[in-house]
C-alpha positions as CSV (number, residue, x, y, z in Angstrom):
1,X,-16.8,-53.2,-4.3
2,X,-17.6,-55.2,-7.4
3,X,-20.6,-55.2,-9.6
4,X,-21.5,-57.5,-12.6
5,X,-23.7,-56.4,-15.5
6,X,-24.6,-58.2,-18.7
7,X,-25.7,-56.9,-22.1
8,X,-27.6,-58.6,-24.9
9,X,-28.7,-55.5,-26.9
10,X,-26.2,-54.6,-29.7
11,X,-26.9,-50.9,-29.4
12,X,-26.2,-50.9,-25.7
13,X,-23.1,-53.0,-26.3
14,X,-21.7,-50.5,-28.8
15,X,-22.4,-47.6,-26.3
16,X,-20.7,-49.5,-23.5
17,X,-17.6,-50.3,-25.7
18,X,-17.4,-46.5,-26.5
19,X,-17.7,-45.7,-22.8
20,X,-14.8,-48.0,-21.9
21,X,-12.4,-46.7,-24.4
22,X,-13.7,-43.1,-24.2
23,X,-14.3,-42.9,-27.9
24,X,-16.0,-39.8,-29.3
25,X,-19.4,-41.6,-29.3
26,X,-19.5,-41.9,-25.5
27,X,-21.4,-39.6,-23.3
28,X,-18.9,-37.4,-21.4
29,X,-21.2,-36.7,-18.5
30,X,-19.4,-37.3,-15.1
31,X,-16.1,-37.6,-16.9
32,X,-13.2,-35.2,-16.1
33,X,-11.6,-35.1,-19.5
34,X,-8.4,-33.6,-18.1
35,X,-7.8,-36.9,-16.3
36,X,-8.7,-39.2,-19.2
37,X,-5.1,-39.6,-20.3
38,X,-4.5,-41.4,-16.9
39,X,-6.9,-44.2,-17.9
40,X,-5.3,-47.5,-19.0
41,X,-6.2,-50.8,-20.5
42,X,-4.6,-54.0,-18.9
43,X,-6.0,-56.3,-21.6
44,X,-3.9,-57.2,-24.6
45,X,-4.2,-54.7,-27.4
46,X,-6.9,-55.9,-29.8
47,X,-5.7,-54.3,-33.1
48,X,-9.0,-55.0,-34.7
49,X,-10.9,-53.0,-31.9
50,X,-13.2,-54.2,-29.2
51,X,-16.3,-54.7,-31.2
52,X,-14.6,-56.7,-34.0
53,X,-12.8,-58.8,-31.4
54,X,-16.1,-59.5,-29.6
55,X,-17.7,-60.4,-33.0
56,X,-14.8,-62.8,-33.7
57,X,-15.5,-64.6,-30.5
58,X,-19.3,-64.7,-31.2
59,X,-18.7,-66.2,-34.6
60,X,-17.5,-69.4,-32.9
61,X,-20.8,-69.9,-31.2
62,X,-23.3,-71.9,-33.3
63,X,-26.5,-70.4,-32.0
64,X,-27.1,-67.1,-30.1
65,X,-30.6,-66.0,-29.2
66,X,-31.5,-62.3,-29.2
67,X,-31.8,-62.4,-25.4
68,X,-28.4,-64.0,-24.9
69,X,-25.9,-62.0,-22.8
70,X,-23.1,-61.4,-25.3
71,X,-21.0,-59.0,-23.2
72,X,-20.5,-58.8,-19.5
73,X,-18.7,-56.2,-17.4
74,X,-17.3,-56.6,-13.9
75,X,-16.8,-53.2,-12.4
76,X,-14.3,-53.3,-9.5
77,X,-14.1,-50.0,-7.6
78,X,-10.9,-49.0,-5.8
79,X,-11.7,-49.2,-2.0
80,X,-11.4,-45.9,-0.2
81,X,-8.4,-46.9,1.8
82,X,-5.4,-44.7,2.6
83,X,-3.1,-47.7,2.5
84,X,-3.8,-48.1,-1.3
85,X,-3.0,-44.5,-2.2
86,X,0.4,-45.3,-3.8
87,X,-0.6,-48.8,-4.8
88,X,-3.7,-48.3,-7.0
89,X,-2.0,-49.7,-10.0
90,X,-0.9,-52.8,-8.1
91,X,-4.4,-53.3,-6.8
92,X,-5.9,-53.1,-10.4
93,X,-3.1,-55.4,-11.8
94,X,-3.8,-58.0,-9.2
95,X,-7.5,-57.8,-9.8
96,X,-7.0,-58.2,-13.6
97,X,-4.7,-61.2,-13.0
98,X,-7.4,-62.9,-10.8
99,X,-10.0,-62.5,-13.5
100,X,-7.7,-63.9,-16.1
101,X,-7.1,-66.9,-13.9
102,X,-10.8,-67.3,-13.0
103,X,-12.6,-66.9,-16.4
104,X,-13.1,-70.2,-18.2
105,X,-11.3,-69.0,-21.3
106,X,-9.0,-66.7,-19.4
107,X,-7.5,-63.7,-21.2
108,X,-8.9,-64.9,-24.6
109,X,-12.5,-64.0,-23.5
110,X,-11.5,-60.5,-22.2
111,X,-12.4,-57.7,-24.6
112,X,-10.8,-55.0,-22.6
113,X,-9.9,-54.1,-19.0
114,X,-10.0,-50.3,-18.7
115,X,-9.2,-48.5,-15.4
116,X,-11.0,-45.2,-15.3
117,X,-9.3,-42.5,-13.3
118,X,-11.4,-39.7,-14.8
119,X,-14.5,-40.4,-12.8
120,X,-15.2,-39.7,-9.1
121,X,-13.7,-43.0,-7.9
122,X,-11.1,-45.0,-9.8
123,X,-12.6,-48.3,-11.0
124,X,-11.7,-51.2,-13.4
125,X,-14.0,-52.5,-16.1
126,X,-13.3,-56.2,-16.8
127,X,-15.2,-56.5,-20.1
128,X,-15.6,-60.1,-21.4
129,X,-17.6,-62.4,-23.6
130,X,-19.5,-64.7,-21.2
131,X,-20.3,-67.3,-23.8
132,X,-17.7,-70.1,-23.8
133,X,-16.9,-72.9,-26.1
134,X,-14.8,-74.5,-23.4
135,X,-16.2,-77.0,-21.0
136,X,-16.5,-75.4,-17.6
137,X,-15.4,-77.4,-14.6
138,X,-15.6,-76.5,-11.0
139,X,-12.7,-74.2,-10.0
140,X,-11.6,-74.9,-6.4
141,X,-9.5,-71.8,-6.3
142,X,-12.5,-69.6,-6.1
143,X,-13.6,-68.9,-2.5
C-alpha cells in the first residue's frame, strides 16, 4: 500500500523531518524505541541535515507561495505477505530505486528515505521536494 502526503507549513515540515530521523523532537507515541536501531535511510547521507538540504533545493526556486507544497512524502507499507519475510530489505531497496528513476530530478530531489521498523508495520518514507527546476516530460515507464 502507498500513500502520498504533501506539506506546505514549515512547522509541520520540521516535525515530519524529526519524525523520519527519530530526532529528540519527534513524538515517540506508537514507536517501539527498542527497535529504532533497525531503521535505515536509503537516501544519500545529507551531511548538512534534512532541513538544510531541503532549504538548498528551495533556494533555487524563484517564487514560492505560502500555500506551495514544499515537501512530499510517499509512504510505502510492506505488504503482509509471508513470501517477503526474509526479503524486506530487497523490497524496500527496489521501491527506493523505482522512485529515484521516476522522480523528475531523481535522487537529487530526495531528502531522505527512511524505513521504519519500529512501528506496527514496516514502511518506507520517500521524502522529497516536489518543486522542480527541470522540465518534466511524459515518462512512458510509469504504468
